[in-house]
C-alpha positions in Angstrom: 3.1 -5.1 17.7 1.7 -8.3 17.4 4.4 -10.1 20.9 6.2 -8.6 23.7 8.0 -11.4 25.9 10.9 -10.4 28.3 12.1 -13.9 29.5 14.9 -14.3 32.4 15.3 -17.9 33.1 14.8 -18.3 36.7 14.3 -14.5 37.4 11.1 -13.8 35.2 8.9 -14.9 31.9 5.9 -13.0 30.8 4.4 -12.8 27.0 2.0 -10.7 25.7 -0.5 -11.1 22.9 -1.6 -7.7 21.3 -4.3 -8.3 19.4 -6.2 -10.8 21.9 -4.7 -8.6 25.3 -3.7 -12.2 26.8 -0.8 -11.6 28.9 0.6 -15.4 29.3 2.3 -15.7 32.6 2.6 -13.3 34.6 6.9 -12.3 35.7 8.1 -10.8 38.4 8.1 -6.7 36.9 6.0 -7.0 34.4 3.7 -4.6 35.8 7.1 -2.1 35.9 7.7 -3.2 32.8 4.1 -2.6 30.6 3.1 0.2 32.8 -0.4 1.6 32.5 -0.9 -0.5 29.6 -1.8 -3.6 32.2 -5.3 -2.4 32.2 -6.0 -3.5 28.5 -4.8 -7.0 29.8 -8.2 -8.8 29.5 -6.7 -12.3 30.1 -4.0 -14.1 31.8 -3.1 -17.9 31.1 -0.4 -19.5 33.6 1.8 -22.2 32.5 2.7 -23.7 35.9 3.5 -22.7 39.7 7.1 -21.6 39.3 7.5 -17.9 41.2 9.1 -16.5 38.0 6.1 -17.1 36.2 3.5 -16.0 38.9 4.8 -13.7 41.1 4.3 -11.0 39.0 0.2 -11.5 39.5 -0.6 -10.2 42.1 1.0 -6.4 41.3 -0.6 -6.3 38.3 -4.6 -7.5 40.6 -3.2 -4.7 43.1 -2.6 -1.8 40.5 -5.7 -2.1 39.0 -7.2 -2.3 41.5 -6.0 1.4 43.4 -4.6 3.0 40.6 -7.2 5.7 38.5 -7.2 3.5 35.4 -10.4 1.2 33.9 -11.8 -0.9 37.0 -14.9 -1.7 34.4 -13.6 -5.0 32.5 -13.4 -7.7 34.6 -10.1 -9.6 34.3 -9.9 -13.2 34.1 -6.7 -15.8 35.4 -6.6 -19.3 33.9 -4.7 -22.0 35.1 -4.2 -25.3 34.9 -6.7 -27.6 36.9 -5.0 -28.8 40.4 -1.7 -27.2 40.2 -1.6 -26.6 44.0 1.7 -23.6 43.7 -0.9 -21.5 42.0 -4.2 -21.9 43.3 -2.5 -21.0 47.0 -1.1 -17.8 45.5 -4.6 -16.9 44.3 -6.5 -17.3 47.8 -3.4 -15.0 49.5 -3.9 -12.6 46.8 -7.5 -12.6 47.7 -6.8 -12.2 50.6 -5.0 -9.3 50.1 -7.1 -8.1 48.1 -10.5 -8.3 49.8 -11.8 -5.6 48.8 -11.6 -6.0 45.3 -13.4 -3.2 42.8 -13.3 -5.0 39.9 -14.0 -8.6 38.7 -11.2 -10.9 39.3 -12.5 -14.3 37.8 -10.5 -17.4 38.3 -11.0 -20.4 35.7 -8.8 -23.5 36.3 -8.5 -25.5 32.4 -7.4 -28.8 31.5 -6.1 -30.0 28.2 -8.0 -30.0 25.2 -10.3 -27.3 26.7 -11.7 -24.5 24.2 -11.7 -20.7 26.1 -13.4 -18.8 23.4 -12.2 -15.4 22.8 -14.1 -14.2 19.8 -17.3 -15.2 18.4 -18.7 -14.0 15.4 -20.4 -15.2 12.3 -18.7 -18.1 11.5 -15.6 -16.5 12.7 -13.8 -17.9 16.0 -11.3 -17.4 17.6 -9.8 -19.4 21.2 -7.3 -20.6 23.3 -6.8 -24.7 24.1 -4.8 -25.8 26.7 -2.4 -28.8 26.2 0.0 -30.8 28.1 3.9 -30.3 28.8 6.7 -32.2 30.6 7.9 -29.9 33.4 7.9 -30.8 37.0 6.2 -34.2 38.0 4.8 -32.1 41.4 2.4 -30.1 39.7 0.3 -29.8 36.2 2.2 -27.7 33.2 0.7 -26.3 30.2 1.0 -24.5 26.8 -1.1 -23.4 25.0 -2.3 -22.0 21.9 -4.2 -20.0 19.9 -6.4 -21.3 17.0 -8.8 -19.4 14.7 -11.5 -20.9 12.4 -10.8 -20.5 8.7 -12.2 -21.7 5.2 -10.3 -23.2 2.3 -11.6 -24.6 -0.5 -12.2 -28.7 0.1 -9.8 -30.3 -1.5 -11.4 -31.5 -4.8 -11.5 -28.0 -6.1 -8.4 -26.1 -5.0 -6.2 -27.1 -8.6 -9.4 -25.6 -11.2 -8.9 -22.6 -13.1 -9.8 -19.1 -11.0 -12.1 -19.0 -13.6 -14.1 -22.4 -13.0 -13.5 -21.7 -9.1 -16.1 -18.2 -9.7 -18.9 -20.5 -11.8 -19.2 -23.1 -9.5 -19.2 -20.2 -6.2 -22.0 -18.9 -8.2 -23.9 -22.5 -8.6 -23.6 -24.0 -6.1 -23.0 -21.2 -3.5 -19.6 -20.3 -1.5 -19.8 -22.2 1.3 -20.5 -26.1 -0.7 -16.6 -25.8 -2.2 -14.8 -24.6 0.5 -14.8 -26.2 4.2 -13.8 -24.8 7.9 -10.4 -25.5 9.4 -8.9 -25.4 12.0 -5.5 -23.0 12.4 -3.0 -22.2 14.9 -1.9 -18.7 14.9 0.3 -18.6 17.8 1.8 -22.0 20.4 3.4 -20.9 23.9 5.1 -24.0 25.0 5.6 -22.4 28.8 8.4 -24.3 30.7 8.9 -27.7 29.5 11.5 -30.5 28.3 9.8 -30.0 24.9 6.1 -30.1 24.1 5.3 -32.3 21.1 5.5 -31.9 17.9 1.9 -32.6 17.0 0.5 -29.8 19.5 2.3 -27.1 17.4 2.0 -28.6 13.9 1.5 -26.1 11.1 1.4 -23.1 13.8 2.3 -19.6 12.7 4.3 -18.5 15.9 5.5 -21.2 17.8 7.2 -19.4 21.4 9.2 -22.3 23.0 11.4 -22.2 25.6 14.9 -22.8 25.2 16.8 -22.4 28.3 20.2 -24.4 27.6 21.8 -23.9 24.2 24.0 -26.9 25.2 22.6 -30.1 26.2 25.6 -30.7 27.8 25.0 -27.7 30.5 21.6 -29.4 31.7 21.6 -31.1 34.7 18.1 -32.9 34.9 15.5 -33.0 32.1 12.9 -30.0 33.6 13.9 -28.1 30.1 14.7 -27.7 26.8 18.2 -27.0 24.7 18.8 -25.5 21.5 19.0 -28.8 19.2 16.2 -30.4 20.6 13.9 -26.9 19.9 14.8 -26.9 16.6 13.8 -30.1 16.0 10.3 -29.5 17.3 10.1 -26.5 15.3 11.0 -28.9 12.0 9.0 -32.1 12.4 6.1 -29.0 13.6 6.7 -27.0 10.3 5.6 -23.9 11.3 6.5 -20.7 10.3 7.7 -18.8 12.9 9.9 -19.7 15.8 10.9 -17.3 18.5 13.1 -18.6 21.8 12.6 -17.6 25.3 13.0 -18.7 28.9 16.8 -18.6 28.1 20.0 -18.8 30.6 21.1 -15.8 31.2 24.6 -17.3 30.6 24.3 -17.3 27.2 23.5 -13.7 27.4 25.2 -11.8 24.1 25.9 -15.4 22.7 22.9 -16.1 21.5 24.0 -15.3 18.3 27.3 -17.5 17.8 24.7 -20.3 18.3 22.2 -19.6 15.4 25.0 -19.2 12.8 25.9 -22.5 13.4 22.3 -23.8 12.4 23.2 -22.4 8.9 20.4 -23.0 6.1 19.0 -26.4 7.7 15.8 -24.5 9.1 13.2 -23.3 6.5 11.3 -21.4 8.7 12.5 -18.1 10.5 14.0 -18.1 14.1 13.9 -15.4 16.9 15.1 -15.5 20.3 14.8 -13.4 23.4 18.0 -11.9 24.9 17.5 -12.4 28.9 18.6 -8.8 29.3 16.4 -7.0 26.8 12.5 -7.1 25.9 11.3 -8.6 22.6 8.6 -6.7 20.6 7.9 -8.5 17.4 
């Protein structure tokens, strides 16, 4: 499994990315749903400080501390630097759990900062936060999971395969290839809509879609379906997953997506507000 997502706007949102044991946000009920799998979590990245995105953090920490699961490995919690709601919540959790039997590391991050997950030889996989528009009171972030890859340099890409093999033997593979960054996952968090450049060419864009109709929106803090589709088109993503959908649309989402017809060239999935989504 690549992704497990639960998201019901106003109630609870969390995204578990299994390959790197990352939890993006920690809404209410995440520990109940994941059960003993919370011990697999190594990193938690919080997008902002609204209660439906952070309330489950205390349960995760308290459960790991008091049950018989693995307490040898630290739990890393990253959050937008200067987000007062998260800072106060973490301060409370630390006071309520002053006898922790595992290492809890809390790290504020800023847009553009690299948080390395894996590094070996020429390979690296890391998280890069980016700023999003949500509320004016506190900083909010989205996150990209990025890995380094190699590809042929542009001057060699149209050559026949046998010529490329010959050049590789004579010049060496490092001379005919280049390292580039590839976005493999983009998480929007709550936002009026991310800048398409922040998800450019991402393999998977998980974007909030609180409103399926723009006319249902009362303030510019969340995105609508037509806006998210336009962002995904401009960003040239391979796959789009809609989440943080208002419960008013539960059971009706398919109807809205059918109206798109063949106007998009990427896969679209959605997280129904009443169901845990897996991919």
